[in-house]
C-alpha angles and dihedrals in degrees: 000000000000127000135187139167115242135190107238089230087072092061125090115268097247089062093052088073088070101040122065101174132088094238138035134191111232115204125183116201129158094347094310128111116213121196117201119187115233122211116198118193097182141008094279114071108256092212112112129221114258097242098031097094088226093300100108134039119238088241091057091044092052092048089050092050092048089054088050091053093051090052090052091057 
């Protein structure tokens, strides 16, 4: 499964009728591509890490994981 965040301006115009946000999360799984609109209310990403119990943003979680990987090397 692959995921990425895209700006909606990179999508074909017919898809823009269905999406009213500036960014979407594109996920590929089993030959299907799923687009999920992302609403951001501030500079930090409001999405929360899966195991954070709502205490840490996914951006901060990813940054912490990157630091941990650098220490492993």
